[in-house]
mmCIF file of the N, C-alpha and C atoms, coordinates in Angstrom:
data_MODEL
# 
_entry.id   MODEL 
# 
loop_
_atom_site.group_PDB 
_atom_site.id 
_atom_site.type_symbol 
_atom_site.label_atom_id 
_atom_site.label_alt_id 
_atom_site.label_comp_id 
_atom_site.label_asym_id 
_atom_site.label_entity_id 
_atom_site.label_seq_id 
_atom_site.pdbx_PDB_ins_code 
_atom_site.Cartn_x 
_atom_site.Cartn_y 
_atom_site.Cartn_z 
_atom_site.occupancy 
_atom_site.B_iso_or_equiv 
_atom_site.pdbx_formal_charge 
_atom_site.auth_seq_id 
_atom_site.auth_comp_id 
_atom_site.auth_asym_id 
_atom_site.auth_atom_id 
_atom_site.pdbx_PDB_model_num 
ATOM 1   N N  . UNK A 1 1  ? 122.186 132.417 147.833 1.00 0.00 ? 1  UNK A N  1 
ATOM 2   C CA . UNK A 1 1  ? 123.507 133.498 147.580 1.00 0.00 ? 1  UNK A CA 1 
ATOM 3   C C  . UNK A 1 1  ? 123.125 134.811 147.640 1.00 0.00 ? 1  UNK A C  1 
ATOM 4   N N  . UNK A 1 2  ? 122.049 135.110 148.855 1.00 0.00 ? 2  UNK A N  1 
ATOM 5   C CA . UNK A 1 2  ? 121.544 136.371 149.033 1.00 0.00 ? 2  UNK A CA 1 
ATOM 6   C C  . UNK A 1 2  ? 122.047 137.238 150.341 1.00 0.00 ? 2  UNK A C  1 
ATOM 7   N N  . UNK A 1 3  ? 123.156 137.778 149.385 1.00 0.00 ? 3  UNK A N  1 
ATOM 8   C CA . UNK A 1 3  ? 124.111 138.520 150.511 1.00 0.00 ? 3  UNK A CA 1 
ATOM 9   C C  . UNK A 1 3  ? 123.796 139.874 150.649 1.00 0.00 ? 3  UNK A C  1 
ATOM 10  N N  . UNK A 1 4  ? 123.273 140.173 151.835 1.00 0.00 ? 4  UNK A N  1 
ATOM 11  C CA . UNK A 1 4  ? 122.881 141.574 152.083 1.00 0.00 ? 4  UNK A CA 1 
ATOM 12  C C  . UNK A 1 4  ? 121.436 142.009 151.646 1.00 0.00 ? 4  UNK A C  1 
ATOM 13  N N  . UNK A 1 5  ? 121.048 141.164 151.449 1.00 0.00 ? 5  UNK A N  1 
ATOM 14  C CA . UNK A 1 5  ? 119.516 141.053 150.767 1.00 0.00 ? 5  UNK A CA 1 
ATOM 15  C C  . UNK A 1 5  ? 119.033 141.900 149.728 1.00 0.00 ? 5  UNK A C  1 
ATOM 16  N N  . UNK A 1 6  ? 120.139 141.692 149.007 1.00 0.00 ? 6  UNK A N  1 
ATOM 17  C CA . UNK A 1 6  ? 119.760 142.554 147.555 1.00 0.00 ? 6  UNK A CA 1 
ATOM 18  C C  . UNK A 1 6  ? 118.505 141.940 146.802 1.00 0.00 ? 6  UNK A C  1 
ATOM 19  N N  . UNK A 1 7  ? 118.534 140.766 146.971 1.00 0.00 ? 7  UNK A N  1 
ATOM 20  C CA . UNK A 1 7  ? 117.383 140.018 145.978 1.00 0.00 ? 7  UNK A CA 1 
ATOM 21  C C  . UNK A 1 7  ? 116.288 139.824 147.298 1.00 0.00 ? 7  UNK A C  1 
ATOM 22  N N  . UNK A 1 8  ? 115.261 140.729 146.629 1.00 0.00 ? 8  UNK A N  1 
ATOM 23  C CA . UNK A 1 8  ? 114.206 140.282 147.597 1.00 0.00 ? 8  UNK A CA 1 
ATOM 24  C C  . UNK A 1 8  ? 112.788 139.716 146.888 1.00 0.00 ? 8  UNK A C  1 
ATOM 25  N N  . UNK A 1 9  ? 111.991 139.945 147.130 1.00 0.00 ? 9  UNK A N  1 
ATOM 26  C CA . UNK A 1 9  ? 110.469 138.771 146.655 1.00 0.00 ? 9  UNK A CA 1 
ATOM 27  C C  . UNK A 1 9  ? 110.045 139.627 145.796 1.00 0.00 ? 9  UNK A C  1 
ATOM 28  N N  . UNK A 1 10 ? 109.410 139.342 144.502 1.00 0.00 ? 10 UNK A N  1 
ATOM 29  C CA . UNK A 1 10 ? 109.123 140.258 143.719 1.00 0.00 ? 10 UNK A CA 1 
ATOM 30  C C  . UNK A 1 10 ? 107.345 140.981 144.203 1.00 0.00 ? 10 UNK A C  1 
ATOM 31  N N  . UNK A 1 11 ? 106.664 139.774 144.686 1.00 0.00 ? 11 UNK A N  1 
ATOM 32  C CA . UNK A 1 11 ? 105.276 139.835 145.374 1.00 0.00 ? 11 UNK A CA 1 
ATOM 33  C C  . UNK A 1 11 ? 105.360 139.535 146.500 1.00 0.00 ? 11 UNK A C  1 
ATOM 34  N N  . UNK A 1 12 ? 104.249 140.147 147.337 1.00 0.00 ? 12 UNK A N  1 
ATOM 35  C CA . UNK A 1 12 ? 104.377 139.835 148.586 1.00 0.00 ? 12 UNK A CA 1 
ATOM 36  C C  . UNK A 1 12 ? 103.690 138.322 148.793 1.00 0.00 ? 12 UNK A C  1 
ATOM 37  N N  . UNK A 1 13 ? 104.030 137.641 149.940 1.00 0.00 ? 13 UNK A N  1 
ATOM 38  C CA . UNK A 1 13 ? 103.436 136.293 149.709 1.00 0.00 ? 13 UNK A CA 1 
ATOM 39  C C  . UNK A 1 13 ? 101.862 136.478 149.771 1.00 0.00 ? 13 UNK A C  1 
ATOM 40  N N  . UNK A 1 14 ? 101.292 137.204 150.725 1.00 0.00 ? 14 UNK A N  1 
ATOM 41  C CA . UNK A 1 14 ? 99.588  137.523 150.654 1.00 0.00 ? 14 UNK A CA 1 
ATOM 42  C C  . UNK A 1 14 ? 99.297  137.375 149.516 1.00 0.00 ? 14 UNK A C  1 
ATOM 43  N N  . UNK A 1 15 ? 99.778  138.123 148.569 1.00 0.00 ? 15 UNK A N  1 
ATOM 44  C CA . UNK A 1 15 ? 99.225  137.950 147.148 1.00 0.00 ? 15 UNK A CA 1 
ATOM 45  C C  . UNK A 1 15 ? 99.562  136.789 146.369 1.00 0.00 ? 15 UNK A C  1 
ATOM 46  N N  . UNK A 1 16 ? 100.451 136.331 146.103 1.00 0.00 ? 16 UNK A N  1 
ATOM 47  C CA . UNK A 1 16 ? 100.312 134.996 145.808 1.00 0.00 ? 16 UNK A CA 1 
ATOM 48  C C  . UNK A 1 16 ? 99.407  133.954 146.453 1.00 0.00 ? 16 UNK A C  1 
ATOM 49  N N  . UNK A 1 17 ? 99.302  134.043 147.650 1.00 0.00 ? 17 UNK A N  1 
ATOM 50  C CA . UNK A 1 17 ? 98.492  132.961 148.139 1.00 0.00 ? 17 UNK A CA 1 
ATOM 51  C C  . UNK A 1 17 ? 96.948  133.352 147.426 1.00 0.00 ? 17 UNK A C  1 
ATOM 52  N N  . UNK A 1 18 ? 96.455  134.877 147.514 1.00 0.00 ? 18 UNK A N  1 
ATOM 53  C CA . UNK A 1 18 ? 95.275  134.940 146.913 1.00 0.00 ? 18 UNK A CA 1 
ATOM 54  C C  . UNK A 1 18 ? 94.951  134.545 145.388 1.00 0.00 ? 18 UNK A C  1 
ATOM 55  N N  . UNK A 1 19 ? 96.250  135.011 144.937 1.00 0.00 ? 19 UNK A N  1 
ATOM 56  C CA . UNK A 1 19 ? 96.466  134.324 143.276 1.00 0.00 ? 19 UNK A CA 1 
ATOM 57  C C  . UNK A 1 19 ? 95.858  132.555 143.059 1.00 0.00 ? 19 UNK A C  1 
ATOM 58  N N  . UNK A 1 20 ? 96.597  131.896 144.134 1.00 0.00 ? 20 UNK A N  1 
ATOM 59  C CA . UNK A 1 20 ? 95.603  130.574 144.269 1.00 0.00 ? 20 UNK A CA 1 
ATOM 60  C C  . UNK A 1 20 ? 94.649  130.498 144.901 1.00 0.00 ? 20 UNK A C  1 
ATOM 61  N N  . UNK A 1 21 ? 94.240  130.972 145.708 1.00 0.00 ? 21 UNK A N  1 
ATOM 62  C CA . UNK A 1 21 ? 92.952  130.997 146.447 1.00 0.00 ? 21 UNK A CA 1 
ATOM 63  C C  . UNK A 1 21 ? 91.514  131.524 145.475 1.00 0.00 ? 21 UNK A C  1 
ATOM 64  N N  . UNK A 1 22 ? 91.845  132.679 144.670 1.00 0.00 ? 22 UNK A N  1 
ATOM 65  C CA . UNK A 1 22 ? 90.771  132.528 143.798 1.00 0.00 ? 22 UNK A CA 1 
ATOM 66  C C  . UNK A 1 22 ? 90.370  131.571 142.837 1.00 0.00 ? 22 UNK A C  1 
ATOM 67  N N  . UNK A 1 23 ? 91.268  130.971 141.910 1.00 0.00 ? 23 UNK A N  1 
ATOM 68  C CA . UNK A 1 23 ? 90.651  130.021 141.514 1.00 0.00 ? 23 UNK A CA 1 
ATOM 69  C C  . UNK A 1 23 ? 90.049  128.718 141.923 1.00 0.00 ? 23 UNK A C  1 
ATOM 70  N N  . UNK A 1 24 ? 90.554  128.397 143.240 1.00 0.00 ? 24 UNK A N  1 
ATOM 71  C CA . UNK A 1 24 ? 89.965  127.622 144.185 1.00 0.00 ? 24 UNK A CA 1 
ATOM 72  C C  . UNK A 1 24 ? 88.354  127.835 144.289 1.00 0.00 ? 24 UNK A C  1 
ATOM 73  N N  . UNK A 1 25 ? 88.211  129.203 144.817 1.00 0.00 ? 25 UNK A N  1 
ATOM 74  C CA . UNK A 1 25 ? 86.622  129.543 145.014 1.00 0.00 ? 25 UNK A CA 1 
ATOM 75  C C  . UNK A 1 25 ? 86.220  129.601 144.148 1.00 0.00 ? 25 UNK A C  1 
ATOM 76  N N  . UNK A 1 26 ? 86.413  129.745 142.586 1.00 0.00 ? 26 UNK A N  1 
ATOM 77  C CA . UNK A 1 26 ? 85.825  129.669 141.420 1.00 0.00 ? 26 UNK A CA 1 
ATOM 78  C C  . UNK A 1 26 ? 85.295  128.310 141.484 1.00 0.00 ? 26 UNK A C  1 
ATOM 79  N N  . UNK A 1 27 ? 86.151  127.366 141.260 1.00 0.00 ? 27 UNK A N  1 
ATOM 80  C CA . UNK A 1 27 ? 86.098  126.012 141.020 1.00 0.00 ? 27 UNK A CA 1 
ATOM 81  C C  . UNK A 1 27 ? 85.097  125.385 142.041 1.00 0.00 ? 27 UNK A C  1 
ATOM 82  N N  . UNK A 1 28 ? 85.273  125.858 143.119 1.00 0.00 ? 28 UNK A N  1 
ATOM 83  C CA . UNK A 1 28 ? 84.234  125.343 144.346 1.00 0.00 ? 28 UNK A CA 1 
ATOM 84  C C  . UNK A 1 28 ? 82.736  125.936 143.878 1.00 0.00 ? 28 UNK A C  1 
ATOM 85  N N  . UNK A 1 29 ? 82.561  127.106 143.600 1.00 0.00 ? 29 UNK A N  1 
ATOM 86  C CA . UNK A 1 29 ? 81.675  127.305 143.148 1.00 0.00 ? 29 UNK A CA 1 
ATOM 87  C C  . UNK A 1 29 ? 80.914  126.763 141.808 1.00 0.00 ? 29 UNK A C  1 
ATOM 88  N N  . UNK A 1 30 ? 81.521  126.388 140.796 1.00 0.00 ? 30 UNK A N  1 
ATOM 89  C CA . UNK A 1 30 ? 81.363  125.806 139.373 1.00 0.00 ? 30 UNK A CA 1 
ATOM 90  C C  . UNK A 1 30 ? 80.927  124.278 140.045 1.00 0.00 ? 30 UNK A C  1 
ATOM 91  N N  . UNK A 1 31 ? 81.544  123.650 140.733 1.00 0.00 ? 31 UNK A N  1 
ATOM 92  C CA . UNK A 1 31 ? 81.308  122.181 141.683 1.00 0.00 ? 31 UNK A CA 1 
ATOM 93  C C  . UNK A 1 31 ? 79.741  122.358 142.275 1.00 0.00 ? 31 UNK A C  1 
ATOM 94  N N  . UNK A 1 32 ? 79.355  123.264 143.334 1.00 0.00 ? 32 UNK A N  1 
ATOM 95  C CA . UNK A 1 32 ? 78.215  123.205 143.856 1.00 0.00 ? 32 UNK A CA 1 
ATOM 96  C C  . UNK A 1 32 ? 77.069  124.054 143.038 1.00 0.00 ? 32 UNK A C  1 
ATOM 97  N N  . UNK A 1 33 ? 77.412  124.705 142.213 1.00 0.00 ? 33 UNK A N  1 
ATOM 98  C CA . UNK A 1 33 ? 75.853  125.048 141.471 1.00 0.00 ? 33 UNK A CA 1 
ATOM 99  C C  . UNK A 1 33 ? 74.989  124.325 141.085 1.00 0.00 ? 33 UNK A C  1 
ATOM 100 N N  . UNK A 1 34 ? 75.859  123.049 140.468 1.00 0.00 ? 34 UNK A N  1 
ATOM 101 C CA . UNK A 1 34 ? 74.841  122.420 139.694 1.00 0.00 ? 34 UNK A CA 1 
ATOM 102 C C  . UNK A 1 34 ? 73.941  121.527 141.017 1.00 0.00 ? 34 UNK A C  1 
ATOM 103 N N  . UNK A 1 35 ? 74.349  121.272 142.269 1.00 0.00 ? 35 UNK A N  1 
ATOM 104 C CA . UNK A 1 35 ? 73.695  120.846 142.973 1.00 0.00 ? 35 UNK A CA 1 
ATOM 105 C C  . UNK A 1 35 ? 72.491  121.724 143.650 1.00 0.00 ? 35 UNK A C  1 
ATOM 106 N N  . UNK A 1 36 ? 73.124  123.448 143.904 1.00 0.00 ? 36 UNK A N  1 
ATOM 107 C CA . UNK A 1 36 ? 71.775  124.509 144.062 1.00 0.00 ? 36 UNK A CA 1 
ATOM 108 C C  . UNK A 1 36 ? 70.826  124.186 143.088 1.00 0.00 ? 36 UNK A C  1 
ATOM 109 N N  . UNK A 1 37 ? 71.306  123.970 141.958 1.00 0.00 ? 37 UNK A N  1 
ATOM 110 C CA . UNK A 1 37 ? 70.418  124.235 140.478 1.00 0.00 ? 37 UNK A CA 1 
ATOM 111 C C  . UNK A 1 37 ? 69.033  123.495 140.653 1.00 0.00 ? 37 UNK A C  1 
ATOM 112 N N  . UNK A 1 38 ? 69.859  121.895 141.114 1.00 0.00 ? 38 UNK A N  1 
ATOM 113 C CA . UNK A 1 38 ? 68.917  120.863 141.280 1.00 0.00 ? 38 UNK A CA 1 
ATOM 114 C C  . UNK A 1 38 ? 67.820  121.164 142.062 1.00 0.00 ? 38 UNK A C  1 
ATOM 115 N N  . UNK A 1 39 ? 67.867  121.611 143.364 1.00 0.00 ? 39 UNK A N  1 
ATOM 116 C CA . UNK A 1 39 ? 67.319  122.092 144.749 1.00 0.00 ? 39 UNK A CA 1 
ATOM 117 C C  . UNK A 1 39 ? 66.039  123.054 144.313 1.00 0.00 ? 39 UNK A C  1 
ATOM 118 N N  . UNK A 1 40 ? 66.593  124.109 143.562 1.00 0.00 ? 40 UNK A N  1 
ATOM 119 C CA . UNK A 1 40 ? 65.616  125.043 142.958 1.00 0.00 ? 40 UNK A CA 1 
ATOM 120 C C  . UNK A 1 40 ? 64.875  124.100 141.872 1.00 0.00 ? 40 UNK A C  1 
ATOM 121 N N  . UNK A 1 41 ? 65.247  123.458 141.130 1.00 0.00 ? 41 UNK A N  1 
ATOM 122 C CA . UNK A 1 41 ? 64.398  122.994 140.001 1.00 0.00 ? 41 UNK A CA 1 
ATOM 123 C C  . UNK A 1 41 ? 63.172  121.841 140.769 1.00 0.00 ? 41 UNK A C  1 
ATOM 124 N N  . UNK A 1 42 ? 63.767  121.289 142.151 1.00 0.00 ? 42 UNK A N  1 
ATOM 125 C CA . UNK A 1 42 ? 62.779  120.523 142.533 1.00 0.00 ? 42 UNK A CA 1 
ATOM 126 C C  . UNK A 1 42 ? 61.831  121.243 143.124 1.00 0.00 ? 42 UNK A C  1 
ATOM 127 N N  . UNK A 1 43 ? 62.381  122.303 143.766 1.00 0.00 ? 43 UNK A N  1 
ATOM 128 C CA . UNK A 1 43 ? 61.034  122.934 144.509 1.00 0.00 ? 43 UNK A CA 1 
ATOM 129 C C  . UNK A 1 43 ? 60.192  123.723 143.562 1.00 0.00 ? 43 UNK A C  1 
ATOM 130 N N  . UNK A 1 44 ? 60.704  124.511 142.214 1.00 0.00 ? 44 UNK A N  1 
ATOM 131 C CA . UNK A 1 44 ? 59.709  124.833 141.289 1.00 0.00 ? 44 UNK A CA 1 
ATOM 132 C C  . UNK A 1 44 ? 58.738  123.617 140.950 1.00 0.00 ? 44 UNK A C  1 
ATOM 133 N N  . UNK A 1 45 ? 59.335  122.260 140.702 1.00 0.00 ? 45 UNK A N  1 
ATOM 134 C CA . UNK A 1 45 ? 58.441  121.236 139.982 1.00 0.00 ? 45 UNK A CA 1 
ATOM 135 C C  . UNK A 1 45 ? 57.388  120.983 141.162 1.00 0.00 ? 45 UNK A C  1 
ATOM 136 N N  . UNK A 1 46 ? 57.876  120.878 142.354 1.00 0.00 ? 46 UNK A N  1 
ATOM 137 C CA . UNK A 1 46 ? 56.818  120.337 143.623 1.00 0.00 ? 46 UNK A CA 1 
ATOM 138 C C  . UNK A 1 46 ? 55.732  121.659 143.701 1.00 0.00 ? 46 UNK A C  1 
ATOM 139 N N  . UNK A 1 47 ? 56.030  123.155 143.416 1.00 0.00 ? 47 UNK A N  1 
ATOM 140 C CA . UNK A 1 47 ? 54.969  123.926 143.662 1.00 0.00 ? 47 UNK A CA 1 
ATOM 141 C C  . UNK A 1 47 ? 54.131  124.316 142.141 1.00 0.00 ? 47 UNK A C  1 
ATOM 142 N N  . UNK A 1 48 ? 54.806  123.855 141.087 1.00 0.00 ? 48 UNK A N  1 
ATOM 143 C CA . UNK A 1 48 ? 53.846  123.924 140.014 1.00 0.00 ? 48 UNK A CA 1 
ATOM 144 C C  . UNK A 1 48 ? 53.200  123.013 139.440 1.00 0.00 ? 48 UNK A C  1 
ATOM 145 N N  . UNK A 1 49 ? 53.731  121.625 140.124 1.00 0.00 ? 49 UNK A N  1 
ATOM 146 C CA . UNK A 1 49 ? 52.965  120.699 139.654 1.00 0.00 ? 49 UNK A CA 1 
ATOM 147 C C  . UNK A 1 49 ? 52.470  119.665 140.990 1.00 0.00 ? 49 UNK A C  1 
ATOM 148 N N  . UNK A 1 50 ? 51.584  120.107 142.117 1.00 0.00 ? 50 UNK A N  1 
ATOM 149 C CA . UNK A 1 50 ? 51.363  119.580 143.156 1.00 0.00 ? 50 UNK A CA 1 
ATOM 150 C C  . UNK A 1 50 ? 50.572  118.428 143.019 1.00 0.00 ? 50 UNK A C  1 
ATOM 151 N N  . UNK A 1 51 ? 49.957  118.264 141.813 1.00 0.00 ? 51 UNK A N  1 
ATOM 152 C CA . UNK A 1 51 ? 49.080  117.049 141.105 1.00 0.00 ? 51 UNK A CA 1 
ATOM 153 C C  . UNK A 1 51 ? 49.985  116.078 141.074 1.00 0.00 ? 51 UNK A C  1 
ATOM 154 N N  . UNK A 1 52 ? 50.840  116.249 140.738 1.00 0.00 ? 52 UNK A N  1 
ATOM 155 C CA . UNK A 1 52 ? 51.797  115.065 140.152 1.00 0.00 ? 52 UNK A CA 1 
ATOM 156 C C  . UNK A 1 52 ? 52.204  114.159 141.479 1.00 0.00 ? 52 UNK A C  1 
ATOM 157 N N  . UNK A 1 53 ? 52.014  114.559 142.542 1.00 0.00 ? 53 UNK A N  1 
ATOM 158 C CA . UNK A 1 53 ? 52.544  113.694 143.664 1.00 0.00 ? 53 UNK A CA 1 
ATOM 159 C C  . UNK A 1 53 ? 51.255  113.176 144.747 1.00 0.00 ? 53 UNK A C  1 
ATOM 160 N N  . UNK A 1 54 ? 51.283  112.406 145.305 1.00 0.00 ? 54 UNK A N  1 
ATOM 161 C CA . UNK A 1 54 ? 50.376  111.878 146.312 1.00 0.00 ? 54 UNK A CA 1 
ATOM 162 C C  . UNK A 1 54 ? 50.042  112.801 147.291 1.00 0.00 ? 54 UNK A C  1 
ATOM 163 N N  . UNK A 1 55 ? 49.246  112.513 148.185 1.00 0.00 ? 55 UNK A N  1 
ATOM 164 C CA . UNK A 1 55 ? 48.602  113.710 149.259 1.00 0.00 ? 55 UNK A CA 1 
ATOM 165 C C  . UNK A 1 55 ? 50.074  114.051 150.056 1.00 0.00 ? 55 UNK A C  1 
ATOM 166 N N  . UNK A 1 56 ? 50.020  115.338 150.277 1.00 0.00 ? 56 UNK A N  1 
ATOM 167 C CA . UNK A 1 56 ? 51.284  116.270 150.707 1.00 0.00 ? 56 UNK A CA 1 
ATOM 168 C C  . UNK A 1 56 ? 52.224  116.096 150.179 1.00 0.00 ? 56 UNK A C  1 
ATOM 169 N N  . UNK A 1 57 ? 52.932  115.006 149.333 1.00 0.00 ? 57 UNK A N  1 
ATOM 170 C CA . UNK A 1 57 ? 54.120  114.635 148.476 1.00 0.00 ? 57 UNK A CA 1 
ATOM 171 C C  . UNK A 1 57 ? 54.642  115.746 147.871 1.00 0.00 ? 57 UNK A C  1 
ATOM 172 N N  . UNK A 1 58 ? 54.018  116.822 147.434 1.00 0.00 ? 58 UNK A N  1 
ATOM 173 C CA . UNK A 1 58 ? 54.684  118.225 147.291 1.00 0.00 ? 58 UNK A CA 1 
ATOM 174 C C  . UNK A 1 58 ? 55.519  118.874 148.071 1.00 0.00 ? 58 UNK A C  1 
ATOM 175 N N  . UNK A 1 59 ? 54.666  118.762 149.213 1.00 0.00 ? 59 UNK A N  1 
ATOM 176 C CA . UNK A 1 59 ? 55.484  119.532 150.254 1.00 0.00 ? 59 UNK A CA 1 
ATOM 177 C C  . UNK A 1 59 ? 56.790  118.520 150.653 1.00 0.00 ? 59 UNK A C  1 
ATOM 178 N N  . UNK A 1 60 ? 56.474  117.386 150.634 1.00 0.00 ? 60 UNK A N  1 
ATOM 179 C CA . UNK A 1 60 ? 57.731  116.638 150.963 1.00 0.00 ? 60 UNK A CA 1 
ATOM 180 C C  . UNK A 1 60 ? 59.023  117.004 150.018 1.00 0.00 ? 60 UNK A C  1 
ATOM 181 N N  . UNK A 1 61 ? 58.701  116.925 148.654 1.00 0.00 ? 61 UNK A N  1 
ATOM 182 C CA . UNK A 1 61 ? 59.489  117.387 147.385 1.00 0.00 ? 61 UNK A CA 1 
ATOM 183 C C  . UNK A 1 61 ? 60.125  118.442 147.344 1.00 0.00 ? 61 UNK A C  1 
ATOM 184 N N  . UNK A 1 62 ? 59.306  119.621 148.224 1.00 0.00 ? 62 UNK A N  1 
ATOM 185 C CA . UNK A 1 62 ? 59.814  120.894 148.177 1.00 0.00 ? 62 UNK A CA 1 
ATOM 186 C C  . UNK A 1 62 ? 60.834  120.810 149.280 1.00 0.00 ? 62 UNK A C  1 
ATOM 187 N N  . UNK A 1 63 ? 60.738  120.435 150.771 1.00 0.00 ? 63 UNK A N  1 
ATOM 188 C CA . UNK A 1 63 ? 61.532  120.537 151.646 1.00 0.00 ? 63 UNK A CA 1 
ATOM 189 C C  . UNK A 1 63 ? 62.538  119.668 151.143 1.00 0.00 ? 63 UNK A C  1 
ATOM 190 N N  . UNK A 1 64 ? 62.480  118.501 150.522 1.00 0.00 ? 64 UNK A N  1 
ATOM 191 C CA . UNK A 1 64 ? 63.971  117.719 150.052 1.00 0.00 ? 64 UNK A CA 1 
ATOM 192 C C  . UNK A 1 64 ? 64.468  118.840 148.920 1.00 0.00 ? 64 UNK A C  1 
ATOM 193 N N  . UNK A 1 65 ? 63.771  119.388 148.263 1.00 0.00 ? 65 UNK A N  1 
ATOM 194 C CA . UNK A 1 65 ? 64.721  120.189 147.478 1.00 0.00 ? 65 UNK A CA 1 
ATOM 195 C C  . UNK A 1 65 ? 65.424  121.564 148.039 1.00 0.00 ? 65 UNK A C  1 
ATOM 196 N N  . UNK A 1 66 ? 64.465  121.998 149.129 1.00 0.00 ? 66 UNK A N  1 
ATOM 197 C CA . UNK A 1 66 ? 65.054  122.903 149.782 1.00 0.00 ? 66 UNK A CA 1 
ATOM 198 C C  . UNK A 1 66 ? 66.444  122.857 150.559 1.00 0.00 ? 66 UNK A C  1 
ATOM 199 N N  . UNK A 1 67 ? 66.397  121.404 151.488 1.00 0.00 ? 67 UNK A N  1 
ATOM 200 C CA . UNK A 1 67 ? 67.316  120.858 152.185 1.00 0.00 ? 67 UNK A CA 1 
ATOM 201 C C  . UNK A 1 67 ? 68.472  120.897 151.460 1.00 0.00 ? 67 UNK A C  1 
ATOM 202 N N  . UNK A 1 68 ? 68.502  120.679 150.110 1.00 0.00 ? 68 UNK A N  1 
ATOM 203 C CA . UNK A 1 68 ? 69.648  119.990 149.048 1.00 0.00 ? 68 UNK A CA 1 
ATOM 204 C C  . UNK A 1 68 ? 70.243  121.405 148.898 1.00 0.00 ? 68 UNK A C  1 
ATOM 205 N N  . UNK A 1 69 ? 69.345  122.313 148.731 1.00 0.00 ? 69 UNK A N  1 
ATOM 206 C CA . UNK A 1 69 ? 69.719  123.609 148.216 1.00 0.00 ? 69 UNK A CA 1 
ATOM 207 C C  . UNK A 1 69 ? 70.516  124.464 149.203 1.00 0.00 ? 69 UNK A C  1 
ATOM 208 N N  . UNK A 1 70 ? 69.919  124.252 150.482 1.00 0.00 ? 70 UNK A N  1 
ATOM 209 C CA . UNK A 1 70 ? 70.439  125.267 151.569 1.00 0.00 ? 70 UNK A CA 1 
ATOM 210 C C  . UNK A 1 70 ? 71.584  124.032 152.152 1.00 0.00 ? 70 UNK A C  1 
ATOM 211 N N  . UNK A 1 71 ? 71.855  123.054 152.216 1.00 0.00 ? 71 UNK A N  1 
ATOM 212 C CA . UNK A 1 71 ? 73.133  122.284 152.215 1.00 0.00 ? 71 UNK A CA 1 
ATOM 213 C C  . UNK A 1 71 ? 74.442  122.910 151.263 1.00 0.00 ? 71 UNK A C  1 
ATOM 214 N N  . UNK A 1 72 ? 74.037  123.348 150.171 1.00 0.00 ? 72 UNK A N  1 
ATOM 215 C CA . UNK A 1 72 ? 75.025  123.186 149.310 1.00 0.00 ? 72 UNK A CA 1 
ATOM 216 C C  . UNK A 1 72 ? 75.356  124.738 149.472 1.00 0.00 ? 72 UNK A C  1 
ATOM 217 N N  . UNK A 1 73 ? 74.251  125.727 149.792 1.00 0.00 ? 73 UNK A N  1 
ATOM 218 C CA . UNK A 1 73 ? 74.257  127.015 149.917 1.00 0.00 ? 73 UNK A CA 1 
ATOM 219 C C  . UNK A 1 73 ? 75.810  126.953 151.250 1.00 0.00 ? 73 UNK A C  1 
ATOM 220 N N  . UNK A 1 74 ? 75.043  126.651 152.277 1.00 0.00 ? 74 UNK A N  1 
ATOM 221 C CA . UNK A 1 74 ? 75.784  126.628 153.628 1.00 0.00 ? 74 UNK A CA 1 
ATOM 222 C C  . UNK A 1 74 ? 77.436  126.186 153.414 1.00 0.00 ? 74 UNK A C  1 
ATOM 223 N N  . UNK A 1 75 ? 77.409  124.769 152.688 1.00 0.00 ? 75 UNK A N  1 
ATOM 224 C CA . UNK A 1 75 ? 78.901  124.187 151.988 1.00 0.00 ? 75 UNK A CA 1 
ATOM 225 C C  . UNK A 1 75 ? 79.650  125.344 151.402 1.00 0.00 ? 75 UNK A C  1 
ATOM 226 N N  . UNK A 1 76 ? 79.234  126.119 150.405 1.00 0.00 ? 76 UNK A N  1 
ATOM 227 C CA . UNK A 1 76 ? 80.041  127.026 149.600 1.00 0.00 ? 76 UNK A CA 1 
ATOM 228 C C  . UNK A 1 76 ? 80.076  128.148 150.409 1.00 0.00 ? 76 UNK A C  1 
ATOM 229 N N  . UNK A 1 77 ? 79.495  128.759 151.495 1.00 0.00 ? 77 UNK A N  1 
ATOM 230 C CA . UNK A 1 77 ? 79.407  129.566 152.389 1.00 0.00 ? 77 UNK A CA 1 
ATOM 231 C C  . UNK A 1 77 ? 80.565  129.370 153.626 1.00 0.00 ? 77 UNK A C  1 
ATOM 232 N N  . UNK A 1 78 ? 80.772  128.496 153.929 1.00 0.00 ? 78 UNK A N  1 
ATOM 233 C CA . UNK A 1 78 ? 81.837  127.901 154.861 1.00 0.00 ? 78 UNK A CA 1 
ATOM 234 C C  . UNK A 1 78 ? 82.976  128.174 154.061 1.00 0.00 ? 78 UNK A C  1 
ATOM 235 N N  . UNK A 1 79 ? 83.208  127.097 152.851 1.00 0.00 ? 79 UNK A N  1 
ATOM 236 C CA . UNK A 1 79 ? 84.642  127.059 152.195 1.00 0.00 ? 79 UNK A CA 1 
ATOM 237 C C  . UNK A 1 79 ? 85.108  128.491 151.699 1.00 0.00 ? 79 UNK A C  1 
ATOM 238 N N  . UNK A 1 80 ? 84.111  129.454 151.300 1.00 0.00 ? 80 UNK A N  1 
ATOM 239 C CA . UNK A 1 80 ? 84.498  130.564 150.612 1.00 0.00 ? 80 UNK A CA 1 
ATOM 240 C C  . UNK A 1 80 ? 84.980  131.328 151.983 1.00 0.00 ? 80 UNK A C  1 
ATOM 241 N N  . UNK A 1 81 ? 84.286  131.249 153.134 1.00 0.00 ? 81 UNK A N  1 
ATOM 242 C CA . UNK A 1 81 ? 84.790  131.775 154.471 1.00 0.00 ? 81 UNK A CA 1 
ATOM 243 C C  . UNK A 1 81 ? 86.248  131.319 154.687 1.00 0.00 ? 81 UNK A C  1 
ATOM 244 N N  . UNK A 1 82 ? 86.707  130.185 154.738 1.00 0.00 ? 82 UNK A N  1 
ATOM 245 C CA . UNK A 1 82 ? 87.945  129.455 154.950 1.00 0.00 ? 82 UNK A CA 1 
ATOM 246 C C  . UNK A 1 82 ? 88.724  129.811 153.927 1.00 0.00 ? 82 UNK A C  1 
ATOM 247 N N  . UNK A 1 83 ? 88.278  129.952 152.736 1.00 0.00 ? 83 UNK A N  1 
ATOM 248 C CA . UNK A 1 83 ? 89.397  130.493 151.629 1.00 0.00 ? 83 UNK A CA 1 
ATOM 249 C C  . UNK A 1 83 ? 89.819  132.147 151.973 1.00 0.00 ? 83 UNK A C  1 
ATOM 250 N N  . UNK A 1 84 ? 88.992  132.911 152.322 1.00 0.00 ? 84 UNK A N  1 
ATOM 251 C CA . UNK A 1 84 ? 89.044  133.981 152.380 1.00 0.00 ? 84 UNK A CA 1 
ATOM 252 C C  . UNK A 1 84 ? 89.787  134.832 153.812 1.00 0.00 ? 84 UNK A C  1 
ATOM 253 N N  . UNK A 1 85 ? 90.030  133.618 154.701 1.00 0.00 ? 85 UNK A N  1 
ATOM 254 C CA . UNK A 1 85 ? 91.086  133.992 156.178 1.00 0.00 ? 85 UNK A CA 1 
ATOM 255 C C  . UNK A 1 85 ? 92.403  133.240 155.972 1.00 0.00 ? 85 UNK A C  1 
# 
């Protein structure tokens, strides 16, 4: 019963969409941060303790940590890009 358009929206639809997208972006960051942290810790351990590995094992461990961290960063970047559009 909106005769004559006297009842309008209190908020713009874009604002309400951003109100929903912001917690989604924060939750996404909180979910992906442990994966990034795990990759960084593995890279740090591989650099600080190369004698704990077999020959060239520290390089492989470093690359695995780097790939894991890079994958999580790319996933977070793509998801935040999609949430911002």
